[in-house]
C-alpha positions, 0 to 999 in steps of 0.5 A: 486790031491789025498788026500793021496798025499797031506797029505804025502807032508804036513807031509814031510814038517812039519817033516823036518821043525821040524828037522831043528828047533830042536837041533842036538840031535833030529837027530840020524845021527849026527848034530851040537855040543851043543851050536852051534845048531841055527847057522847051521839051520839058515845057511841052511835055508838062501838057502831055496828060491833059492834051491826051485827055482832050484828044481822047474825048475828041477821037474816042481812041486812046491810041489815036489820041496818043498819036495826035498828041505826038503829032502836036508835040512835033509841030510845036517843037518845030515851030517853037522858035517862032512862038512869040508868046502872043498866047499862052503856051497851053492855048497854043498847044490846044490850037495845034491839037485841035487842028490835028484832031479835026484833020484826023476826023475828016471823012472818018466814021464816028466810033461807037459802043455795041449798044449804039449800033443795035438792039441787045442780042439773045444768048443764042445769037452767034457772036459773029465776026469782030469788026475793025478797031476803028468801029469802037470807042476804046478804054483809056487808062486814067493815068494817061488822061487825068492829072495826078493832083489838082482841084477836086472839082476840076478832077470830078469834071475830068473823070466824068468826061472820060466815061465811056458813055459820055465819050460815046455821046460826044462822038454824035457831035460834029467835030467842031461842035465836039471841040467847042463843047469840050473846051467850054464845058469840060475845060472851062474856056471862055467863048472868046478863047475858043473863038480865037482858037478856032479862028471863029466868032464868039457868036459862032462858038455860042451857037455851036455850043447850044447845038451840042448841048441839045444833042447831048440832052437827047442822049440818055447816055450823057445823062448817066450818073457821073462817076465819083470816088469809090466809097467803102460800100463800092470798094466792098462790092468790087471785092465781092465781084472779084471773088465771085468772078474768079470762083465763077460762082453764078449764085454770088454774081447773081447777087452782084449784078443789077437786074438790067445790067449790060455786057458788051465785048468789042470788037464783037457787035453782040451785047446783052441786057439783063442779069439773067441773059448775062449769067446764061451767057457766062454758063454757056458761050462764056464758060471760058471765063472760068478760072479767070484772074482779075488784076485791078486797073483804072479806066475811064474814071471807073474801076477796071480789071485786066482779066486773064484766063485760067492758063494765064493768058490775057482775055479782056480789059473789063471796065465796070459801072456801079450804081445802087450797090450793084454792077450795072455795066460790064464792058469787056474789051478783047483786043488784049494785044494792044490794050494790056501793054497800054495799061501796063499789064503783062502778057502772062499772069504772074500771080497776085502782087505781094501783100 
């Protein structure tokens, strides 16, 4: 949320992009030989999306993930002339990215969702003061972390493993267990490949995986129904939701929200459970949502929207969960100054796109 943190993140991304785009001579620690400058950069950049997905699962923040990938690219570029192909380029990059993430996680507090920290609030509970950005698991645009094409089964696993509930469950694991589980269960690496990456033994990797699985098995969040491509009924549900929300029609929303649906609003710790409390909150403290405009985006393998106030200014990024023909979870992320540019959303509503 702090402006200085935003500036540092943007500066890091800009500086590192320049490194991978410019010639090797611009990098003091080495680089590609003359005449071969474009190819290494292209080869490294080809892995950016999957590396960002990996770092997001490790760190729980799209911004920290992008910074970690930028640092990975800088280290890879500077060492590229010493990369002799003893491992695949992809494995080498994952080794660097893992070390970057493990360094970032040293001494840091695990990120969470509001429902991970406290029991549900009542409608009358004061909203309180927002907590630091580093407290929360944040949303990530699908396009930043999911390949645009690929094996359908692999795509389904990738989508499941970036949903907010699963990323929250991952944060409960020790960092090295987290890396092992992601590499083994999400990316389908063999135990020997993970052992080589971590400089460990196969027995140690298998033990870490068993402990990680046991921790996740105890988490109801990790056992939630995984996301699937939206079917016609869910598409129709989303259209009704947008219509009801933009008209601020509480009766229509009553028919669309699950009885046990939840609403959370990072950076505030307050969260609500139950359709009745959510609707009471919208009629009361949340009445500023009246007249909102919703612009569809895609986040964490789920349907999502950029929400603008009636005056056209950003209000939130909504990420929804759907089940049993209803909206079951409404995550509203209020850090619009950072999130709207991340999702490619303008900072003022310009009307619906042309049909």
